N, C-alpha and C positions, 0 to 999 in steps of 0.2 A: 504494500499499500504506499502511496505517497500522501503524507499528512503534513499540513501547515498549521502551526500553532500561532495564534494571534494573542499576545499578552504583554503585560508590563514587563520591562526589562529588570532582571535581577530577581524574579520570583523563584525561590529555591525549589518549591514544590513542583512547579511546571517544568523547571529544568530537570528535575529527577525523573519526570514522566517522560519527557522527550528522550533523555538518556536511555531509559528502559526500552522504549520502542525502536530506538536506533539500534541498540545491542540485539534486538530480536528481528533484525534484518528488514526493517522498514525504512523507507527513505523519508527523513523528517527534516522540516524547515521550520526556523524560528523567525516570526515577524514580531518585532519589539518596537515600542515607542521609545524615542530617545531624542537628544538634542539636535542631532545632524543625521543626515541620510548616509548610510554606509552598508557595506557588504563584507563579511568575513566568513571564515571557515574555522570552527573550533571543535576539536575531537571528531572531525569528519562530519560534523553538522553545519549546514550553511545557515548563517544568521544574516537577516536583513533588518537594518535599523530604519524605522520610519521617522522622519524628522517631526519634532514636536515644538519647533522654535517659535510657533505662532502664539506668543504669550498673550496677545490681546483678545484671543478668542476664548469663549467658555469651554469648558471641558467636553461637552457633548459635541461641539462643532469641531473641536480638534480632532475627534474621532472620525468625523464625516469626511474631512478633507482628503483622506487617504483612499477613498473609494475607488478611484480609477486605477491607482497603483496596485492595490490588492486584486482587483479584478483582472488586470493584466497580467499580474504575477501568477495567479491561479490557472489562467489560460495558457501562458507560456510553459509553465512547468507541469501541466497536466495533472493538476492536484485532485486527488480523489476526495479527501476530506479536509475541509477548512473547520479548525476547532477554535472557536472564539471564547476567550478565558473569562469574560464577565459581560454583564449587560451594558456596560459602557461602550462596547464594540457592537452592539445589536444591530446597528444600521448596516453593517456590512453583511447581514444575513439577505439583504434584498436582492442583489443580482450577481455577485462574484462567481466567476466561472470554475467552480469546483462541482464534482458530482454530488457530494453531500456537505451540508452545512450544519454544524453543531454548536449550540450555545450552551455555555456553563453558567448556571446561576450560583454566584457566590452568595453567602448567607445575607449580607448587607444589601445585595441587589433586591432582594424580594421580602426581606423581613424588616428593613428600616427605611430604604430610599423611597418607597411609595408612600410612606407617611410624611416624610420630610418634604417630598416634592410630589403632591398629588397628581400632577399632570402625567407622571410616569405610568400611572395605572392605565391610561389610554394609549401611551405609546407602547407599552408591553402588549396589550391586547391587539393592537395592529401588527407589531413586528414579529410576535411569536409565530404567526401563520406562515412565515417564510422559513421557519426552522424545520429541517428534517428530523432532528433529534435534540433532546435536552439531557443534560446531566447535572447533578448536584451532589453535595457531600452528605446530605441528611434528609430524612423523611420530612422534616419540618419545612425545610427549603422547597422540597418537591410539592407538598400541599400548598404552600404560599404561591408557587409559580402557576400551579394549576388554577388556582383562584383568579390569577391575572391573565389567564388564557393560554398557558403552556399546552402544547399537544399532549394528549393522553398517551398515544402510541409512541413508542420509541422514547420513553421517558424513564431514565434509570437513576438510582442513587449508586454513585461510584465516587469514592473519596480518593485522596492521595495515598493514605496509608502511612504507616511508620516503616522507615528502612531500618531494620534491626541490625544491619551491618554497622550503622552509624550510631543509633541510639540503643543502648543495651546496658545491662547492669555489670558487664565485665570491663567497662571502661575504667582505666586507671584514674583513681580519685586523687584530688588535691592539686590538679593542675590549674583550675580556675581560682581556688583559694590562693595559691601562690601568686597568681597574676594580679590579684587585687590585694595582696598583703594581709591576708586572714589566716589565722592559725588555728585557735581553738573556738572562735566565735561560731554560734549558730547562724545559718543563712536561710533568709526568707527571700524567695526569688520571683520576680515577675518579669516577663518578657514582652508584655503588652505595650502598645504605643500610648502616647499621652493624650489621645483623643478623649473627649468627655465620656463616651460610652464605656471606657475601660475602667473608669472609677479609681484611678490611681490616687485620688484625693482621699478616698476611703481608706485605702491601705496606709497612707501617710498619717491619717488621723488615728489609726489603730496602734501605731508605734508607741506612744507614751504608756498605753495600757499594757502592752506586751513587754515593754522594757521594765516595768515595775516587777513583774514576776520572773523575767529572764533578762538580766542586765547585759549578758554576753551575747548579744543578737545584733545582726546586721541585715539591713534590707537592701537588696540589690535590684536595681531597675535597669533593664536593657532596652533603652530606647534612645531617641534622638536627645542628647544631653542639653543642647541649646534650648530646644522646645520645652523640655521638661522643666528646666530651671526657670525660664521665662514664665511658664504657666503656674509653678507651684512654689517658687522661692519665698513668697510672703508667707505662705502657709507653713513652709519648713522652719522659717525664722520664728514665726508665732509660736509653734509647738516645740522649739528649741531641740530639734532632732538632727541638726546638721551633722553630728558625728556618728549618726546611727544609720545613715544612708550612703550608698555608693551608686553612682550612675555610670554605666560602662559605655554608653552609646550602643547603637545597634550591634549585634554579635554575628559574625559569619556563621551561617546555619550549619556548614559541614565541620568547620575547623575549631569552632569555639562553643557553639551552643550545647553539644552533647556534654561537655565537661562542666559546664554551669549547671545543666539539668541534674547530673549525678552528684556534684558537690553540694547542691541545695539540701537543707533538711526539710523543706516544704516549698511547693511551687503554689502560688496564688494567682487564679484567673477568675476575676469577678466582674465581668462586663454586664451591661444592661440588656444586651442583645448578642446572640451567639448561635451558631448552627452546628459546628463540628471543629472545636478547637484543637489544632494540631499540637500546640505546645503542651497541652494537657496529656495527650496520647504519648508525646515523646518522653515526658516526665515519668509517666507509668511504665514505659519500656526500660527506663533506668531504674525502676523500683524506687522512686521518690514519691512520698505522699503528696497528695493534691487537695486544694481547697477550691471549690467552684461556687458560683453564684446559682441560686435556685431558678434555673431555667429549663424548659422542657427537653432540650437536646439530649441530656444524659439518660432520660427514661427509656427503659428497654435495652439500654447498652450497659449501664452500671447500676449497682445497688447502693443507695444512699447509706452512708455511715458504715459501709463495709469496704467498698472499693474506693470511696473518696469521701470527704466531708463536704456538706452543702450548707450554704449560709445564704440568708435573705439578701436580695440586692440592696446595696447601699445602707448596710447595718453595721456600723463601726464596733459596737460592743460584741455582737455575734461573731464577727470576723476575728477580732482580738481573742476571744475565748477559744475559737477553733485553732488558731495559730499556736497559742499557749498549750493547748491539749496535745497537739502533735509534738511540739518541741519538748514537752515534759515527759513524753512517752506514754501518756494516758489515752492515746487515740485507739479507736477500734478499726482504723484503716488496715486492711489486709492487702499489702502491696503485691503479694504473689497472686491474689485472685484478680487484681487489676491488671497485672502483667499478662496473665493468661488470656483474658479477654481481649486485650489490644492485639496480642499476637495472633490469636484465632480470627478476630472479625475486622481488625483495622491494620492489615499488614500490606506493606508496599507491594510485595510480589502478588498477593492475591488481588488487590485492587487494580493493578495494572493489567493483570491477565484478564479480569473482568472487562476492563475497557477495550482491550484488544479484541475480545470476543464480540463485544457490542458493535465495534467498528465493522467487523467482518459480516455481522448479521445485517446491518442496515445498507452495507454495500451490496450484499448478495440480493437484497430485496429491491434495490433501486432499478 
């Protein structure tokens, strides 16, 4: 098969998916948005960069301007499948010259964006009719997409899965601690960005409560440092927690994130909206306890208070108590149970074989 992925440059999960398909004898192309137009070959995979230098245009219009380039590319390279990475690129479903056009619903696309921008509900209803197939990483996202007009046929739940060659409990411990000069302190780790929906302010407000019970604790935030400090510096100063937090900037997903996941004593992920959080699964693969917010995505996948701890959205006291419970060793979290479920149901190899089979099915039927 000849497959072209259209997605944001630097997404490690799509990069891993591309690598899998290429290694399994498919011809794969990467179409990325970037600052300048270019073409390169990396590890045998041809990458085309679509210029995004039109700063004066709104985000949606930036996507539309590449229509003729993508359509011409699909025709010239005889593309079988154009796989569009999220609904921001949905306009390219209209007429590009590939045999099959697939749109992938990211959780935010269908769970949050239509409420922030109500006009998208009408855009989705129109644009979905041009999709030959739809995939998403959770049943919640699938149901939301169907509500906005996604096709019922050729509509599957297929996630990225955890690559257990990279995230596992046999990783050498201590590498991340050494990098941030921590020796004996406990680590509470969050890799979410500083957008409002990720509720990092709630984690920050929990720190004084946790520190009263466990003084030797450090909270590590792996997100854009300048944005984090600009947004939360006043709160940090008010709470007098400057010495208890470390901001690392974003971490390389392959070379650094596994070491932080395994060195953490607990990983916290408490967004207001979510569909299938990869960082949670990766922590479980490293057998690190996890605390999440009480959202529907985990139901049917994991058992509350056994595989992970669940706290109400934006509840400082409940979050602090859950963190203390894990750090004190009084938690009921069964990290072996969580690991087995991720290995069996959210595995990189399994999910990519499922995707490969799905591609073949819709191509055969076309």
